[in-house]
Backbone as JSON, one array per atom type, in Angstrom:
{
  "sequence": "MRMSLKLRLAILIAWFPLSIVSLVTSVYVLKMYARVKDGQTLLALQARQLLVKNGYQFYASLPQVLGTFNGAISAEDARPEILRQFLEAHDSPIAAYARTIVTASDARQIDYRLITAIAMCESNLGKKMPANSYNAWGYAVYTGESSGAEFANWEHGIEVMAEYLSTKFYSQGLTTPEAIGPIYAPPSVYTGNSWAKCVRSFMDELI",
  "N": [[4.93, -71.71, -33.89], [5.65, -69.71, -35.71], [3.56, -67.92, -35.23], [4.14, -67.16, -32.64], [6.54, -65.82, -32.99], [5.69, -63.67, -34.55], [4.02, -62.48, -32.74], [5.85, -61.65, -30.83], [7.32, -59.83, -32.34], [5.36, -57.95, -32.81], [4.88, -57.03, -30.24], [7.36, -55.92, -29.67], [7.48, -53.92, -31.6], [5.34, -52.33, -30.79], [6.18, -51.6, -28.24], [8.41, -49.95, -28.61], [7.65, -47.26, -29.67], [6.04, -46.54, -27.48], [7.85, -46.45, -25.38], [9.4, -44.3, -26.22], [7.54, -42.21, -26.09], [7.02, -42.25, -23.35], [9.54, -41.52, -22.36], [9.85, -38.94, -23.4], [7.7, -37.7, -22.13], [8.5, -37.91, -19.45], [10.79, -36.27, -19.44], [9.61, -33.82, -20.05], [7.93, -33.45, -17.8], [9.87, -33.23, -15.79], [11.13, -30.86, -16.6], [9.01, -29.04, -16.31], [8.61, -29.2, -13.55], [11.01, -28.13, -12.65], [10.66, -25.52, -13.59], [8.48, -24.71, -12.06], [9.61, -24.72, -9.49], [11.56, -22.76, -9.84], [9.85, -20.64, -10.35], [8.49, -20.43, -7.92], [10.57, -19.62, -6.3], [11.11, -17.12, -7.43], [8.69, -15.83, -6.89], [8.81, -15.72, -4.12], [10.96, -13.97, -3.78], [9.93, -11.66, -5.0], [7.76, -11.17, -3.32], [9.09, -10.68, -0.92], [10.29, -8.28, -1.51], [8.07, -6.67, -1.75], [6.98, -6.82, 0.76], [8.33, -5.22, 2.56], [8.39, -1.88, 3.22], [9.63, 1.21, 3.54], [10.36, 0.49, 6.14], [8.03, -0.39, 7.35], [6.17, -3.21, 7.73], [4.04, -5.29, 5.89], [1.74, -8.05, 5.71], [0.98, -10.92, 3.74], [-0.61, -13.74, 2.22], [1.13, -15.96, 0.17], [0.28, -17.16, -3.09], [-0.13, -20.64, -3.83], [0.07, -21.91, -6.23], [1.77, -21.84, -9.27], [1.53, -19.06, -11.36], [-0.72, -17.89, -10.36], [-0.08, -15.59, -9.1], [-0.82, -12.51, -9.64], [-0.4, -9.82, -9.37], [-1.97, -9.07, -7.28], [-1.05, -8.33, -4.82], [-0.07, -5.21, -4.15], [1.42, -1.91, -4.17], [-0.59, -0.05, -3.95], [-2.74, -1.5, -2.82], [-1.61, -1.96, -0.41], [-1.59, 0.4, 0.98], [-3.49, 1.19, 3.14], [-2.66, -0.57, 5.18], [0.09, -0.02, 5.49], [-0.15, 2.64, 6.28], [-1.65, 2.33, 8.63], [0.17, 0.94, 10.27], [2.17, 2.83, 10.47], [0.82, 4.86, 11.89], [0.19, 3.47, 14.24], [2.75, 2.98, 15.16], [3.37, 5.43, 16.13], [1.65, 5.68, 18.2], [-0.9, 6.75, 17.65], [-4.24, 7.96, 18.01], [-5.7, 7.8, 15.75], [-5.16, 5.55, 14.36], [-6.84, 3.34, 13.87], [-8.34, 4.25, 11.82], [-7.13, 4.23, 9.39], [-7.8, 3.09, 6.88], [-10.09, 4.57, 6.34], [-9.0, 7.09, 5.91], [-7.53, 6.65, 3.53], [-9.6, 5.9, 1.78], [-11.29, 8.18, 1.82], [-9.52, 10.07, 0.79], [-8.95, 9.05, -1.76], [-11.5, 9.26, -2.88], [-11.71, 11.99, -3.23], [-9.63, 12.47, -4.84], [-7.07, 13.15, -3.84], [-3.76, 13.19, -2.45], [-3.23, 10.5, -0.37], [-1.45, 10.56, 1.73], [-1.3, 13.1, 2.68], [-3.28, 13.98, 4.55], [-2.56, 12.56, 6.84], [0.11, 13.41, 7.26], [-0.24, 16.15, 7.75], [-1.68, 16.01, 10.12], [0.29, 14.95, 11.76], [2.12, 17.08, 11.92], [0.58, 19.11, 12.98], [-0.61, 18.18, 15.35], [0.79, 16.11, 16.49], [-0.19, 13.7, 15.45], [-2.82, 13.64, 16.5], [-2.51, 13.57, 19.24], [-1.99, 15.86, 20.63], [-4.11, 18.11, 21.03], [-7.14, 20.14, 21.21], [-9.28, 18.87, 23.74], [-11.48, 16.2, 23.02], [-12.13, 17.19, 20.53], [-11.57, 16.03, 18.12], [-10.04, 17.1, 16.21], [-7.35, 16.93, 14.61], [-5.86, 18.37, 12.89], [-5.5, 21.07, 13.09], [-7.52, 22.48, 11.98], [-9.32, 25.28, 11.02], [-8.24, 26.62, 13.13], [-7.22, 29.56, 14.02], [-4.62, 32.05, 13.66], [-3.17, 32.92, 16.73], [-5.2, 31.84, 18.22], [-6.31, 29.14, 20.36], [-7.96, 27.04, 19.88], [-10.3, 25.5, 17.6], [-12.32, 24.37, 14.96], [-14.62, 21.73, 15.77], [-15.2, 18.25, 15.58], [-17.57, 15.59, 15.08], [-16.66, 12.99, 15.35], [-13.82, 10.82, 14.6], [-14.13, 9.88, 11.96], [-15.78, 11.83, 10.86], [-14.1, 14.1, 11.04], [-11.98, 13.34, 9.33], [-13.3, 13.11, 6.86], [-14.16, 15.77, 6.47], [-11.68, 17.08, 6.34], [-10.56, 15.89, 4.04], [-12.35, 16.79, 2.08], [-11.98, 19.56, 2.36], [-9.24, 19.94, 1.69], [-9.37, 19.11, -0.93], [-11.22, 20.91, -2.22], [-10.33, 23.48, -1.47], [-7.62, 23.59, -2.11], [-6.52, 21.54, -3.97], [-8.29, 21.81, -6.13], [-7.5, 24.22, -7.08], [-5.12, 23.75, -8.14], [-3.12, 23.51, -6.3], [-1.18, 21.32, -4.97], [0.91, 20.38, -3.46], [2.85, 20.29, -0.39], [4.45, 22.55, -0.26], [3.11, 24.38, -1.85], [0.67, 24.54, -0.58], [1.22, 25.32, 2.06], [1.68, 28.25, 2.52], [-0.93, 29.19, 2.6], [-2.36, 27.51, 4.29], [-0.87, 27.55, 6.65], [0.11, 30.39, 7.29], [2.05, 31.88, 8.97], [4.27, 30.2, 8.94], [5.7, 30.68, 6.7], [7.49, 32.65, 7.28], [9.3, 31.38, 8.78], [11.09, 29.93, 7.31], [9.45, 28.29, 5.71], [8.54, 26.26, 7.42], [6.29, 24.67, 8.07], [5.56, 23.45, 5.63], [7.9, 22.0, 5.15], [7.86, 20.24, 7.28], [5.48, 18.76, 6.8], [6.11, 17.68, 4.31], [8.28, 16.03, 5.0], [7.12, 13.95, 6.47], [5.3, 12.94, 4.65], [7.06, 11.89, 2.83], [8.03, 9.75, 4.27], [6.06, 7.93, 3.99], [6.08, 6.98, 1.41]],
  "CA": [[6.21, -71.03, -33.75], [5.59, -68.49, -36.51], [2.66, -67.0, -34.55], [4.85, -66.65, -31.47], [7.51, -64.82, -33.48], [4.93, -62.5, -34.98], [3.54, -61.81, -31.53], [6.99, -60.97, -30.23], [7.64, -58.66, -33.17], [4.31, -56.95, -32.58], [5.12, -56.43, -28.92], [8.55, -55.09, -29.8], [7.12, -52.72, -32.4], [4.47, -51.49, -29.95], [6.92, -51.11, -27.07], [9.38, -48.91, -28.97], [7.07, -45.9, -29.61], [5.57, -46.26, -26.13], [9.0, -46.06, -24.56], [9.78, -42.95, -26.65], [6.54, -41.29, -25.52], [7.26, -42.21, -21.91], [10.76, -40.77, -22.13], [9.55, -37.53, -23.68], [6.81, -37.23, -21.05], [9.3, -37.77, -18.23], [11.63, -35.09, -19.6], [8.73, -32.66, -19.97], [7.52, -33.29, -16.41], [11.03, -32.73, -15.05], [11.32, -29.45, -16.94], [7.94, -28.26, -15.69], [8.89, -29.16, -12.12], [12.09, -27.15, -12.45], [10.11, -24.18, -13.8], [7.65, -24.39, -10.9], [10.51, -24.39, -8.39], [12.14, -21.45, -10.14], [8.78, -19.66, -10.21], [8.24, -20.22, -6.5], [11.68, -18.82, -5.78], [10.9, -15.75, -7.9], [7.57, -15.27, -6.13], [9.29, -15.41, -2.77], [11.79, -12.77, -3.86], [9.04, -10.53, -5.27], [6.98, -10.9, -2.11], [9.97, -10.1, 0.07], [10.49, -6.87, -1.88], [6.84, -5.94, -1.49], [6.59, -6.88, 2.16], [8.98, -4.2, 3.36], [8.3, -0.56, 2.58], [9.96, 2.24, 4.52], [10.46, -0.05, 7.49], [6.75, -0.86, 7.83], [5.99, -4.49, 7.04], [2.68, -5.82, 5.83], [1.78, -9.48, 5.51], [0.0, -11.49, 2.82], [-0.34, -15.14, 1.89], [1.53, -16.19, -1.21], [-0.44, -18.25, -3.76], [0.64, -21.87, -3.86], [0.14, -22.42, -7.59], [2.46, -20.94, -10.17], [0.65, -18.43, -12.33], [-1.82, -17.19, -9.71], [0.43, -14.32, -8.59], [-1.19, -11.64, -10.75], [-0.35, -8.42, -8.99], [-2.96, -8.78, -6.26], [-0.33, -7.58, -3.78], [0.51, -4.04, -4.8], [1.61, -0.77, -3.27], [-1.87, 0.6, -3.73], [-3.48, -2.32, -1.88], [-0.91, -1.94, 0.88], [-1.6, 1.72, 1.61], [-4.1, 1.26, 4.46], [-1.87, -1.29, 6.17], [1.3, 0.78, 5.73], [-0.57, 3.82, 7.04], [-2.04, 1.9, 9.97], [1.36, 0.62, 11.04], [2.82, 4.12, 10.74], [0.06, 5.52, 12.95], [0.36, 2.69, 15.47], [4.13, 3.17, 15.64], [3.38, 6.72, 16.84], [0.58, 5.65, 19.22], [-1.93, 7.71, 17.25], [-5.63, 7.51, 18.17], [-6.33, 7.69, 14.43], [-4.64, 4.33, 13.71], [-7.93, 2.46, 13.43], [-9.05, 4.88, 10.7], [-6.21, 4.32, 8.24], [-8.53, 2.83, 5.64], [-10.98, 5.71, 6.12], [-8.17, 8.15, 5.33], [-7.23, 6.3, 2.14], [-10.85, 5.92, 1.01], [-11.73, 9.58, 1.68], [-8.56, 10.75, -0.09], [-9.18, 8.57, -3.13], [-12.78, 9.79, -3.36], [-11.5, 13.4, -3.62], [-8.45, 12.47, -5.71], [-5.94, 13.83, -3.21], [-2.72, 12.29, -1.95], [-3.68, 9.96, 0.92], [-0.45, 10.84, 2.76], [-1.38, 14.5, 3.11], [-4.08, 14.11, 5.77], [-1.77, 12.04, 7.95], [1.29, 14.26, 7.48], [-0.69, 17.39, 8.38], [-2.02, 15.67, 11.51], [1.55, 14.79, 12.48], [2.74, 18.39, 12.15], [-0.32, 20.0, 13.73], [-1.04, 17.68, 16.67], [1.47, 14.84, 16.79], [-1.15, 12.66, 15.07], [-4.01, 13.61, 17.34], [-2.19, 13.42, 20.66], [-1.91, 17.19, 21.25], [-5.18, 18.91, 20.41], [-8.22, 20.39, 22.17], [-9.94, 17.64, 24.17], [-12.74, 15.77, 22.39], [-12.43, 17.97, 19.32], [-11.28, 15.18, 16.96], [-9.43, 17.99, 15.22], [-5.9, 16.71, 14.66], [-5.25, 19.05, 11.74], [-5.48, 22.52, 13.27], [-8.51, 23.01, 11.03], [-10.03, 26.46, 11.52], [-7.58, 27.2, 14.32], [-6.59, 30.72, 13.4], [-3.44, 32.6, 14.35], [-3.44, 33.52, 18.03], [-6.25, 31.1, 18.92], [-5.86, 27.83, 20.83], [-8.92, 26.02, 19.48], [-10.99, 25.81, 16.34], [-13.46, 23.52, 14.65], [-14.75, 20.45, 16.45], [-15.88, 17.26, 14.76], [-18.36, 14.63, 15.85], [-15.83, 11.8, 15.58], [-12.68, 10.8, 13.68], [-14.58, 9.76, 10.57], [-16.25, 13.15, 10.43], [-12.94, 14.96, 10.85], [-11.24, 12.9, 8.14], [-14.09, 13.47, 5.67], [-14.11, 17.24, 6.32], [-10.34, 17.44, 5.89], [-10.39, 15.47, 2.65], [-13.12, 17.72, 1.26], [-11.34, 20.87, 2.45], [-8.0, 19.91, 0.89], [-9.75, 18.98, -2.34], [-11.87, 22.1, -2.76], [-9.57, 24.71, -1.18], [-6.26, 23.56, -2.66], [-6.34, 20.73, -5.18], [-9.08, 22.36, -7.24], [-6.77, 25.39, -7.55], [-3.81, 23.31, -8.63], [-2.16, 23.53, -5.19], [-1.2, 19.91, -4.59], [2.1, 20.03, -2.71], [2.95, 21.03, 0.87], [5.08, 23.85, -0.51], [2.09, 25.28, -2.39], [-0.42, 24.64, 0.39], [1.7, 25.91, 3.3], [1.46, 29.68, 2.74], [-2.35, 29.45, 2.87], [-2.78, 26.71, 5.45], [-0.13, 28.0, 7.85], [0.83, 31.57, 6.81], [3.25, 32.28, 9.72], [5.4, 29.32, 8.67], [6.47, 31.23, 5.58], [8.54, 33.48, 7.86], [10.25, 30.51, 9.49], [11.68, 29.04, 6.31], [8.44, 27.33, 5.25], [8.67, 25.13, 8.34], [5.12, 23.79, 7.98], [5.7, 22.65, 4.4], [9.01, 21.06, 5.33], [7.4, 19.2, 8.2], [4.52, 17.91, 6.1], [6.85, 16.96, 3.28], [9.13, 14.98, 5.57], [6.31, 12.8, 6.86], [4.77, 12.35, 3.42], [8.15, 11.08, 2.25], [8.15, 8.5, 5.04], [4.98, 7.02, 3.59], [6.18, 6.63, -0.02]],
  "C": [[6.21, -69.7, -34.49], [4.69, -67.45, -35.83], [3.35, -66.36, -33.33], [5.86, -65.58, -31.88], [6.83, -63.54, -33.89], [4.46, -61.71, -33.75], [4.66, -61.03, -30.87], [7.36, -59.71, -31.01], [6.62, -57.53, -32.95], [4.51, -56.23, -31.26], [6.31, -55.48, -28.98], [8.25, -53.79, -30.53], [6.26, -51.77, -31.57], [5.24, -50.86, -28.8], [7.82, -49.95, -27.41], [8.77, -47.52, -28.96], [6.55, -45.53, -28.22], [6.7, -45.81, -25.22], [9.47, -44.66, -24.92], [8.85, -41.92, -26.03], [6.75, -41.14, -24.02], [8.48, -41.38, -21.56], [10.53, -39.27, -22.31], [8.69, -36.93, -22.57], [7.59, -36.99, -19.77], [10.17, -36.52, -18.28], [10.8, -33.82, -19.45], [8.3, -32.38, -18.52], [8.66, -32.73, -15.56], [11.27, -31.26, -15.32], [10.26, -28.57, -16.28], [8.15, -28.13, -14.18], [9.97, -28.13, -11.81], [11.57, -25.73, -12.61], [9.26, -23.75, -12.62], [8.53, -23.98, -9.72], [11.14, -23.02, -8.59], [11.1, -20.36, -9.94], [8.48, -19.38, -8.76], [9.33, -19.39, -5.87], [11.52, -17.36, -6.17], [9.78, -15.08, -7.14], [8.0, -14.88, -4.72], [10.12, -14.14, -2.76], [10.93, -11.54, -4.09], [8.26, -10.16, -4.02], [7.83, -10.22, -1.05], [10.2, -8.62, -0.22], [9.25, -6.05, -1.56], [6.52, -5.84, -0.01], [7.22, -5.8, 3.02], [8.96, -2.88, 2.61], [8.51, 0.48, 3.66], [9.96, 1.72, 5.95], [9.15, -0.54, 8.07], [6.37, -2.08, 7.03], [4.52, -4.88, 7.05], [2.76, -7.26, 5.37], [0.66, -9.93, 4.58], [0.38, -12.92, 2.52], [0.04, -15.25, 0.43], [0.68, -17.28, -1.83], [0.46, -19.46, -3.89], [0.83, -22.41, -5.28], [0.79, -21.4, -8.5], [1.47, -20.36, -11.18], [-0.49, -17.69, -11.68], [-1.38, -15.87, -9.1], [0.26, -13.29, -9.71], [-1.22, -10.18, -10.37], [-1.36, -8.06, -7.92], [-2.33, -8.04, -5.09], [0.34, -6.41, -4.46], [0.65, -2.93, -3.79], [0.29, -0.12, -2.95], [-2.69, -0.17, -2.7], [-2.89, -2.2, -0.47], [-1.07, -0.63, 1.63], [-2.28, 1.76, 2.98], [-3.28, 0.57, 5.54], [-0.59, -0.55, 6.51], [0.96, 1.99, 6.61], [-0.94, 3.44, 8.48], [-0.81, 1.63, 10.84], [2.16, 1.88, 11.38], [2.14, 4.81, 11.92], [0.21, 4.78, 14.28], [1.76, 2.87, 16.06], [4.26, 4.47, 16.43], [2.26, 6.83, 17.87], [-0.53, 6.64, 18.92], [-3.33, 7.15, 17.48], [-6.34, 7.35, 16.83], [-5.96, 6.38, 13.73], [-5.75, 3.45, 13.15], [-8.66, 3.01, 12.2], [-8.16, 5.05, 9.47], [-6.95, 4.09, 6.93], [-9.49, 3.97, 5.32], [-10.22, 6.86, 5.47], [-7.9, 7.88, 3.85], [-8.48, 6.41, 1.28], [-11.32, 7.35, 0.77], [-10.81, 10.35, 0.73], [-8.76, 10.33, -1.54], [-10.46, 9.15, -3.72], [-12.65, 11.23, -3.83], [-10.27, 13.57, -4.51], [-7.33, 13.34, -5.14], [-4.96, 12.78, -2.7], [-3.1, 11.81, -0.54], [-2.7, 10.27, 2.05], [-0.63, 12.22, 3.4], [-2.14, 14.66, 4.42], [-3.28, 13.66, 6.99], [-0.59, 12.95, 8.28], [0.9, 15.58, 8.15], [-1.03, 17.14, 9.85], [-0.75, 15.51, 12.35], [2.13, 16.16, 12.86], [1.88, 19.3, 13.02], [-0.6, 19.51, 15.15], [-0.35, 16.4, 17.09], [0.5, 13.68, 16.61], [-2.31, 12.5, 16.06], [-3.75, 13.49, 18.82], [-2.11, 14.76, 21.39], [-2.89, 18.12, 20.54], [-6.23, 19.2, 21.46], [-9.0, 19.13, 22.48], [-11.27, 17.43, 23.45], [-13.12, 16.56, 21.14], [-12.33, 17.13, 18.05], [-10.67, 16.01, 15.83], [-7.91, 17.89, 15.34], [-5.14, 17.54, 13.64], [-5.14, 20.56, 11.91], [-6.47, 23.2, 12.36], [-9.31, 24.14, 11.69], [-9.51, 26.92, 12.87], [-6.75, 28.37, 13.8], [-5.47, 31.28, 14.29], [-3.83, 33.3, 15.65], [-4.51, 32.81, 18.83], [-5.74, 29.71, 19.29], [-6.82, 26.71, 20.45], [-9.63, 26.46, 18.21], [-12.18, 24.91, 16.15], [-13.44, 22.25, 15.48], [-15.57, 19.52, 15.57], [-16.59, 16.25, 15.65], [-17.55, 13.39, 16.24], [-14.68, 11.83, 14.57], [-13.11, 10.68, 12.23], [-15.04, 11.1, 10.02], [-15.07, 14.08, 10.15], [-12.16, 14.62, 9.58], [-11.98, 13.3, 6.87], [-14.05, 14.97, 5.41], [-12.75, 17.66, 5.8], [-10.11, 17.07, 4.44], [-11.12, 16.42, 1.7], [-12.48, 19.1, 1.22], [-10.08, 20.93, 1.58], [-8.31, 19.84, -0.6], [-10.28, 20.28, -2.92], [-11.03, 23.37, -2.6], [-8.24, 24.75, -1.92], [-6.15, 22.8, -3.97], [-7.09, 21.29, -6.37], [-8.42, 23.6, -7.84], [-5.38, 25.03, -8.06], [-2.73, 23.32, -7.57], [-2.14, 22.13, -4.57], [0.01, 19.48, -3.76], [2.13, 20.78, -1.39], [3.53, 22.42, 0.67], [4.07, 24.86, -1.06], [0.96, 25.53, -1.4], [-0.02, 25.44, 1.63], [1.41, 27.38, 3.5], [0.01, 30.04, 3.04], [-2.79, 28.73, 4.14], [-2.13, 27.2, 6.73], [0.73, 29.21, 7.48], [2.07, 31.94, 7.63], [4.48, 31.44, 9.4], [6.27, 29.8, 7.51], [7.66, 32.02, 6.11], [9.53, 32.68, 8.7], [10.81, 29.47, 8.53], [10.75, 27.97, 5.8], [8.48, 26.05, 6.11], [7.51, 24.16, 8.25], [5.24, 22.88, 6.77], [6.8, 21.6, 4.54], [8.61, 19.91, 6.25], [6.46, 18.22, 7.5], [5.22, 17.07, 5.04], [7.65, 15.81, 3.86], [8.32, 13.75, 5.95], [5.6, 12.16, 5.66], [5.82, 11.44, 2.8], [8.34, 9.76, 3.0], [7.14, 7.46, 4.58], [5.01, 6.65, 2.11], [6.31, 5.12, -0.14]]
}
């Protein structure tokens, strides 16, 4: 009888701390679950803000585990996709080369929007230019002439333009359409800097 009572006391003594530990563990798990749900909601809101930029939407898979969202989706990463969708929206033949534009611009440390905006103002993004010239930028098309330089393909044209903008303008501290316009399109100065205003407006669409 005494052994049975001792056994019962031992079980009771052992059960009490175990029940406390179990309770604490349950509370902790519930709190962590609530934090995960809150985190997933926050991630969804952050992603929604990133997914829409100037009306052009890009898509990415959200990580499923809290804590893995580490800035992998960023405006910088989105640039080729935003640019591609902009070009496609205007039925541009350059749409497939959006990443080439960004890469060439980054390599010369120029604003990636500039090449596209100039193409918009000079040739409606490559739709109105001398046939088979791949020259959407009016490059080396001088006043009074209807044609100018010809490139081997779109990649060649983009690389030449990036290098030209870098060496001719950026290296001289001329980094804005307003500073570039008087040299790139001199007649536009007499029409209220129309070239610079045009380029600026399309650059602003791609912010």
